N, C-alpha and C positions, 0 to 999 in steps of 0.2 A: 474331462476337458472343460475349461471355463467357457462362459458365454462369449467372452472376447475372442478366444481362439476359434470357436465354432463359427462365429459371424465372419471373421476374417477368412476362414477356409472357404466358406460359401462364396463370398464376394470375389475372391481371387479367380474364380472360374468364369466370371463375367467377361465375355469377349469385348475388346475395345472397339468402338465404332470409329474407324479412322486411326490415325497415329499422330505422334507429336511432330512429325516432319513428312514432307513429300518432296520427291525430286523426279526429274525426267528431262526429256528433250522434246521440243515442239517445232513444227514447221515454222519457218520464219521468213515470209516474204519481206524483203528488205524495206524497213520503214525509212522515213526521212527524219534524220536526227541532226539538229542544228544546235550549236553552243555559241552563246554570245562571246565575241572576242576570238573565236576560232573558226566558225563557219560550219558548213555541212561536214558530217563525219562519214567516211567510207567504211564499209564492212567487207571482209574482215578488217579489223583495226590495223592501220599501217603504222610502222615505227615512227615515221615523220609526223603523223597526226597525233600519235601518243605523246611525242615530245611537245607539240603545241598545246595539247590538253594540259600537260603537267605545268607548263609555263603559265597557263591561264588559271590554274587551280591553286588552292591553299592546302596547307597541311590539315588533315582531318583531326579534330580534337577528340577528347573523351571527357566524360563527366566525372567529377568527384565532389559529392555533396552538392552545394549550390554553385561550385566553381566549374568552369570549362577550361580544360588544360590541354596543352600540346606537349607530348612527350614521345619522341620517336622510339623509346625503349618499351613503350606500352602499345602505341599504335603508329605504324609507319605506312600511311596511306594518303593519297591525294583526293580532294573532294571538290566538286562543283555543285553549287546550290541548285535546287530544282527550278527556281525562277529564272535561271540562265539557260535552261535546257528546254527545247521544244521538240516534240516527237509527233509525227503525223504520217500521212501516206494512205493510200487507198485501202490497205488491208490491216493497218495497225490496230484499229479499234477491235476488230474481230479477233485478231491474233491475241491481244491482251485478254479479251474476254474468255477465250478458250483456256489460256494458261491459268487465269484466276479460277475458272470453274474446276479445272483439274486439281488445283491447290485446295480449293474449298472442299471438294469431295474427299480428297486424301486426308484432310485434317478432321473430317467427320462432321462438317457443318452442312446445313440444308438451306439456311436463309441467304438472302441476297448479300453479296460482299462486293465492295469496290476496292480498287487499288489506286492509291494516291502516291505519286512520285515523291520520294523523299530526297534522294541525292544521286548524283553520278559519281562513282568512285573509280579511281584509277590506281591499279596496283602495278608498279614497275618492279624490276628485279630486286628481291630482298624485302619487299613490302609484306606486312603481316598485321594482325590485330590479335592481342592476347585474349584469353577467356573473358567473356563478359555476357551480360544479358541486355536485351532491348526491353525497355518498359514503354508504357503507353505514351506516345508522342502527340497523338491527337485523340479527341474523344471517340470512343468506339474502336480504336485500334486493338487488335488481338494477336496479330501475327505479322511476320516480315516475309516479303517475297523478293528474291534476288534473281535477276536475269543477267547471265554472263554473256555479253555480246561476243560474237565470233572474233577470235584473235589467235595469233600464234604465241602461245605461252605454255609454261609448264609449272607444276607445283600449285600452290595456292589452294589446297584442298580446304573445304569448309567442314569443320568438325562440330557436330551438334550433339549435346548431351542432355539427357532427361532422366532423373532418378538414377538407376543403376545401368541405364542403356546409353550407348554411344554409337554414332554412325559417322563415317567419313565420306563426304560427297565430293566427287571430282567434277568441277564445273568447267574444265577445259573444253573448248569447242572451236575447232578450226574450220568446220564446214560452214560456208557462208549462208546456206539455206536453212540452218538449224540454230536454235538457241537453247542453251542449257539453263534450267531453272531449279530453284529450291525454295520451299516455303517451310516455315517452322513457327511454332507458337513463340510469342515474344518473351515468355519467362524462361525459355530454354537457354542454358549456358552454351555458348558457341564461340569458336575462334576461327581465324583465317590463318592457315599455315603459310610460311614464307613462299613467295613466288620465286622459283629457281631460274626461270629464263623467260625472256620476252616481257610483254606488258599486257595486262588484261583490264578491260573496262566493264563495270557492272552497273546496272540500273537497280536501285534499291527502292522498293515500294512498301508503304504501310497498307496492310490489309485491314479494312475497316468495315464494321457492321453498323448500319444506321438503325437507331431505335432498338427495341427489344426483339431479339431474334429467338428462334425456336431451337432448342438443343437437338443434336442428332438423335434420330430414332434408333434405340438399341434393338438387337434381336429380341425375339420373344423368349423370356426366361421363366416359363411357367414353373418348371421344376425348382429352380433356384428360389423363385419368389415364394413358392409354397413352403420350402424348407425355412426360409427366413421368417415367414409368418408363424410357423410352429415354434421356432426358436425364440422369437420375440414374445410370443404369447405366453410361453412357459416362464420366461424371465419376468414378464410383467406381473404374472400372478404371484410369483415369489416376492417381487418388490413391493406389492400392494399389501403384504402382511402387516398387521398393526404394529406400531412401535412398542417396544418394551418399556415398562415403567421403571421408576428408579430402583425398586426392590429387586429387579431382575437383571441388574447390571452384570453381575458375575455370570449369570446364565447366558447373557448375550455374547460373552466372549467365547462360548462353546459353539455358537451357531455360525455357520458359514453364510453370512448375508450376501446377497448379490450386489453388484455395484449399483449405485443410484442412477447412473446414466452410462451410455456407451458412446465413445468418441472414436470415429473412424477417420484418420487423416487421409487427405486426398493426395494425388500424385503431383498435380500441377500447382504452380504458384499463381495467386490472383491479387491484382490490385483491388482496393476497396470498390472501385467502379466496376470491376469484373466479378465481384463476389455476389453472384446471383445464381439461383438454380438454373435459369435458362441460358446462362453463359458458361456453364461448366464445359470442360474440354475432354475429349477422348474417353478413357475408361471412367473418369470421374462422372461424366454425364450419364453413362450407362448405369453405374452403380446408384447414382442419385435417383434415376427414374425407377429402378427396381425398388428402392427403399420408399419412394413416394407412394408406391402401390402397396407395399407390404406393411408399412408402419400403421396406417389406420386400421387395416384388417386385423392387426395384433393389438389394437387399443394402445398404440404408442404415438408419441409426438415426435416429429422430425424437424430439425433445424439445420441450417448451414451457418457456420461461425468461423471466426479466425482464431486458431489455436496459437497462443503465444507462450514462449518459455523465456524466462530470465534466469541467468546463473551468474554467480560471482564466487570469488575465493582467492586464496593465495596463488601467486605465480612467480616465476623467476625469469629474468632477462637472459637471453641466450647470447648476448654480446653483439648483436647486429641488427640491421634493418632489412626488410625485404618488401618488395612491392607485391601486394596480394589483392585479389578482388574482394571487395566488400560491397554488398548490394543493399540498397534501401528500397523498400517497396514504393516509395514516393518520389525517388529521384531517377533521372535517366542515366543509363550506362555508367554506373558509378565505380570508380577505382579508388584505392586508398593506399598510401605508403604507410606502413605501420611497423611497430617494433616486433622483432622476432622473439617470441617468448614461449614459455612452456607452462601449462597449467599444472599446478601441484595438486590441487584438490578442489572440487566443487563443494563449497561449504554452505552456500545459500542458494536457494532456487525458488522459483514460483512458476506454476503452470496454470494457465487460465484460458477462458474463452470469452471473446468479445465480438462486436460487429455481427449481431445475430440477423439471420434472414429466414423467412418462412417460405415453404414451397409455393404458396399462392400469391406471394409478393406483398401480403398485408404487413403492416408495421409490426415489428417484434420489439416489445418493451423490456426485454431481459437485460440485466446489467452484467457485470463481470462475475463469472462463475469459476471457481477453482476446479482443477482436474486432479483426481486421484489416480495413482499408477494402475490400479486394477480396473479402471474404466476405459483404458486405451485398447483398441482392437486393430491389429494384434498387439500384445504387450510390448513387443520390441519395435513398434512402428516408428518411434522417435530416435532410435539408437544411432542411426546414420545421418541424422539431420545436420546440415552445415549451417553455421551461424550466419544470420543476415548482417549483423554488426558485432564486432568485438573490439575491446579497448584494453590497453595495458596501462596501469597506473604505477608510476615510480614510487619507491618507498619514501615516505615523508614522516619526520618526527619519530614517534614510537610505533608507527604503523609500517608494516612491510609492504613489498610490492604486491599488487593484486590485479585481477582482471574482472571485466564484466562482458557478457555477451548475450545477445538476444536472438531468438529464432521466431519465425512466424510461418504458419502453414494453415491452409484451409482444411476444415474438417466437417464431416456430417455427424450430427449429435442426436441421439435417441434417448428417450426415457418413457416409462409407462405413463399414460395420460392420467391415471389415478394417482400418480406419485409426483405430480408437478410441484406440489407444495414442498415436498421433501427435497426436490431438486433446487427450488428457489431458496430453501433454507441453507444450502451450501454457500450462498453468497456472503454469509456472516451477518452479525448484528447490525453493522452499519447500513445494510440494505434491508434486512428482514424487519427490523423494528419500524422504520417508516412505512413499509408495506402493510404490516399488521395495523398500524395506526390508521392508514387509509381504509383498510377493510372495516375497522371498528367504527370509523366516522361514517362510512357508507351505511352500516347497519343502524347506527343511531339516527341518521338523517331519514331513514325509512320507517322510523317509529320505534325501533328498539325492541321488537317482539322477541321473547325468549326462544320461541320455536322457529325463528326465522332461519332459513337455510344459509343466509349470509353470515349470521352469528355462528352457525355450526361450522362453516368453512373457516371462519376466523379462529375459532377454538381449535380446529384441526391444525391450522398453521401454527398456532401458539404451542400446541403439543409437540410439533416437530422442533420448534425453536428450543423448548425446554429439554427435549431429548438430547440435544447437542450443546446445551449451555456450557460455556467454558468453566472449568473448575479453577478458580483463582484462590491460591492460598492466602494472598494478601490483597488488600484493597488500596486503591490509589486515591488520595485526596482530590476532590473535584470542586469546581466553582459552580457547577450546575448538576442536576440529577444524572447519575451514571446510567449505564445500560440496565443495570439491575433496577434502579428506580423507575426508569421509563417503562420497563416491562411490567413491574408491579402495578403501575397506574393503568396500563392497558388491560391487565387482567381484572383490575377492580372495575373498570368501565364495562367489561364484558360480563362481570358478575359471576365468575366461575370459582367457587370455593375450593374445589379440588386442586385446580392449577395454582391458585394463590398459595395454598398450603405447600404444594410441591416446590414452588419457587422460593418461599420463605425458608424451606429446608435447605436449599442451595445457598441462600444468604447466610444462614447460620454457620455453614461450613467455612465461610470466609473468616479470616482473622481481622474482624472489624468492619466498619462501614463509615461513611462520611455523613455529616449532618445534612448535606444537601438531599440525601435520600430519605430523611425522616418523614417528611410529609407523605411521600409515596408509600412508605411502609405502613403508616397509620391509615392511609386511605385504603390500602389493600386489606389490612386486618379488619377494617371497618365493615367488610361484607361478611365476616365470620361471626358466629355466636360470641358474646362477650367473654365467656369463660375460656373459650378456645383462644381468643385473641390475647387474653391476659397470660395464658400459659406460654404462648409463642413469644410474647414480649419478655417474659422471664427468661426463656431459653436464649433469645437474642442477646439480652443483657449479660447473662452468664457467660456466653461464648465470646462476646465482643468487648466487654468492659475493660479488660486488661489492656487492650491495644487501642480502643476507641472510647475512652472514658467520657470525654466531652460529648460525643455523639450520642452515647447511651443516656447521659443525663438529660440532654435536650429531647431525646425520644420520649422519656417518661414524663418530662414536663409538658410536652405536647399532648401526650395521651390524657393527662389529667385535665387539660383544657378542652378535650374533645369527648370521645366516647365514654371516658371514665370520670367525667366531671362530677357525677352524682354518686359514683361508686368507687371512690379512691382506694378503699380497703382491698379491692380485688387486685391491686397492683403491689401488694405488700411483698410478694415473693420476688418480683422484679426489682423492687427497691432494695431488698436485702442483698440481692446479688450485686447491685451497684455499689452498696456500702462495703461489701466484702472485697471489692476490687480496688478500694482506695489505696494509694501508696502509703507505706508506713515503714516498718523495719526493713532496711535494705537486705538484711541477711535472709529474710523469709520471702523476698520478692521472687516471682517466677523468672526463670532464666531462658534465654534462647539457646540454639544449638551450639553457640560459641561460648556459653557461660556468661553472657552479658545480661544484665537485668532487663526484663521486658516490662512494659507498662507505659501509660500515657502520662504526660506532665499535667499537673493540676493548674487550673487558672481560675480567675474570678467568675467567669461565666459558668464553668462547671459547678463551682461551689454554690452559686446562686440558684442554679437549676436543682442541684441535689437537695439543698436545704428546703426549697419550696416543695419538693416532692415528699421528703420524709415528714415534714411538719403537717402535711395534709393526710398522711397515711397512718402514722402510729407515733404516739408520744415517746414511748420507750426507745423506738428505733431512732427518733429524732435526737434524743438525749445522747444516745450512744454515738451517733454521727458527729454531733458537736464536740464531744469529748475527744474523738479521734482527730478531728480537724485541728483542735487546739493543742493536741499532744505532739504533733509532728510539724513544728515550724519549718523544718528543712524542706518539706513539701508544700506546706500551706503558710507561706510567709505572710505576716500581718499586713505589711505595707503593699506587697505586690498582689496578694490574693484575698485575704480575709476582709480588709477594710473596703476595697472596691466591691466585693461581693455583698457586704453588709449595706453599703450605699445603694446597690441595685435592689436588694430586698426592701430597704426602707422606701425607695421610690415606688415600688410596686404595691405597697400596702395602702389601701384607701382608708378603710375604717378599722381593719383588724390590727391587733397588737402583735400578731405573728405567733408562731409556735415555739416549742422549746429550743429547737436548733437555732432559729432566727434570733431569739432573745439572747441565747448564750453568745453567739457571734457578735451581736450588737454590743453586749456588755464588754466583751474582750476588746473590741475595736475602740470603744469610748475610753476605757481605762488606758489603753496604749496611747491614744492620741493625747489625752489629758496629761499623762505622765510626761510626754515629750514637750508639750506646750509649757509645762511648769518649769522646765529647765531654763536656767539663765541664758540670755542671748545678748552678748556684748561683743563688740569688735575687739580684736587683740590689742593690748596696751603697749606691747613692745614687739620685737622682731623674733621672738621665740615661736617656732612652728612645730606641729606634731611630727615626730620622726618614726616612720614605720618601715624603715629599710631593713630587709632581712639579710642583706649581703654584708660581709665583713672585710671586703677587699680594701686596700689602702684608700682608694678614691671615694668609695661609699662611706668609709669611716670618717674621712675628712668632711664629706657632705653632711653626715649626722652631727658632727661638732658644729658645723655652720648653722644647722637648723636649731640647735639648742642655744646658740649665742643670741642674747637679747639685743646686742648692739649692732650686729652686722646685717645689712640689707642685701648685699650681693656677694658673690663668690665666683672665682674664675678657676677653671681647670684647663691647663695647657697640656694637651696630651694627644696621642694618636687617635685616629678616627674610631678604632675599635673600642677604646676606653671611653671616649665621649659618647658613643652610641650606647654603651652599657649603662652609663650613668643616666642618660636620658630615658632609657627604657625603664629603669627603676623609678624615676620620678613620675613618669606617666602611669606605670603599672600600679603604684601605690597611691596615686592621686595626691602627691605631696604638693604643698602650697608653694610651688616654685615655677616661674616662667624661665624658659631657656632660649638662647639664641647662640649661633656660632659666629665667631669673629674670624674671618679668613685672612688675617694678616700674620705674616711670619710663618714659621714652620717649627713644630706642628701648630695647627689652628687652636683657638681657644673656645671653650664652652662657657658662656656667661650665664650664671644662675642668679635670678633675682626673686626674692620672696614676694608672695602676693597674699590675698585674703580669700582664696577660693573656698576653703572649708567653711569659713564664716558665711560667705555668700550662699553656699549650698544650704547651710542651716537656716538662713533667712528665707530662702525659697521654700524649704521644707516646712517652716513655721507657717508660711502663707497657705500652703496646701493643707496643713493640719487644721488650721482655723476654718478653712472652707469645708473640710470633711466633717469636722465636729459639728458645724452648723447644720449640715444635712442630717447627721445622725440624731441630733437633738430635736428635730421637728416632731 
């Protein structure tokens, strides 16, 4: 049996102090009740006065979100506001105090409770109120008290539900010396069944606790507490076992590791204002008190939190609408009319814990933590939860109909005190990296001693983070350092070589990395022996260069300016791996799983970094690199790649003439530019324009004849839009020296084509760039 089953089995035996409802009858010396606009009310309630009350009342509304609505299909009741009702008399105060005391005791509370009149409700024949919940109407409200004044009426039972329990309460009372009452916690679902005869008046009160009260004292559960201490103690010892390293991953799958934490959902629902240990109700209070004693004895931490569940997936509309209850924890008595739909499948979900509370009331700085299925006690505790909100989304575009729903429930959460860092690690990198950064900064501010317990704790936390580091097959281009880069920098600051090596191993398994992480990689490798750092650089480049060629080139260029500035030869292996990954023959290029060529596109920045690296490391490697670059103009275009790279290298040379690769690129770039500069550059003498049209349709053939005609400046095609668009596409696609416009007179419209000097103007602009480039390269 798992620890979650065992814990749930023990806690089920805890007796509940009080219950979720209390009902009864009390002696009722007739009070003096007066209603503005009606006058004094006689008891039992007379039909004539019931009629006057109804005439003076308004229809009772119900809440839906931020709206307050009146709908007699949901609530058919009359109300009179509390400010119009005055209750007094010699015995009234003592009578109310006795009833409140009985309600308080029955609900399991021991602190002082006051009753604040909320409304006078009148239920005539046929009146009812469908299932709903009362939420906190005033600060400190935790329950509702109903006093049914003596009257001649039938029906109108009050049905109160909580969890899997339901009770029907008959509040009919004809005896004038008695009053029927019922009290129930505000989060309980309840309804008023239709009144079948007569008329009934009820006084509704909010039961309010002022300040922080004391939860009910549970019975002494020595046996159960001892069993929980033993169970949690054994669980904590297993959970405190050291994390397995990367070489033991396969073995880890053979080990039945205990859950990181235990999550015990509570019975009652609580608003954020009620989510405190001292305000728990019924059995929740008893169980919390037991765990508050047992947890520290078993070296475990205990918290109270809000368990939230979000689900979504495909759904189908069932063809109608129905009025159903939908509760929000933050709105009063909420109803909602919504689409009648059926969930096809829950395809996305998230279970998490938020709104943390500690038993001692001290602030809890925990963030959002996920929940694993094996952490819930008992495992089926969430199976019968009803959603707090659910929404149906109609099909739109290519997306089918879908649903979303949310649940929320209070829960007690336990974890071994020694494993708090492992639990915090569950929050994910978005939370753990800032926390590790804070721990590292605290250690540095204290002097940065290597033997500091603060550093040891930071390294322990880092170990947990690395043990669950996500395995990304691919990297995402970033505009700032990634999580990998941030973690490498933190490990470099902590100065732990083993963890740096472990994380670099995880980096290598990625297919590439981004340039934004290069500085962090070099900083982390900087704490390793230089030979070890060089080997890891070679491994990184060998693994990543195919998919992140530019990042690898920049990485080696950065290394040569840093730790390897005086020992460039040590990076020869890494440089050879980089050159080996250069694009070349498409037939020999590596393929992905779909047979498409893998590899990064070359650009001028890469070539400049690459040439600077090989020139510093080895002359033979530099010559081989230059030969490859010049042999594949498809990948290393002179104008787009090699000339800009050569200009960058030229600008970076202060006194050196450059190495073999740089010289070879420089010479090729100069020859290329000089050759083009030497070409004649004259504007066209007639109207002949280059014709590069690949289409042989009648209209394109006519266009080609027009381009070859030295006398014609313009040409008109009168044709359907599809023909005109086809011709225009050819002109734009082939960059033909023709301007076009559509003349929309007559039918079909006409495409007017007029020759221009665009090719010549492009050559003029190119000549200007060539002259500027050659000037730079000749410096």
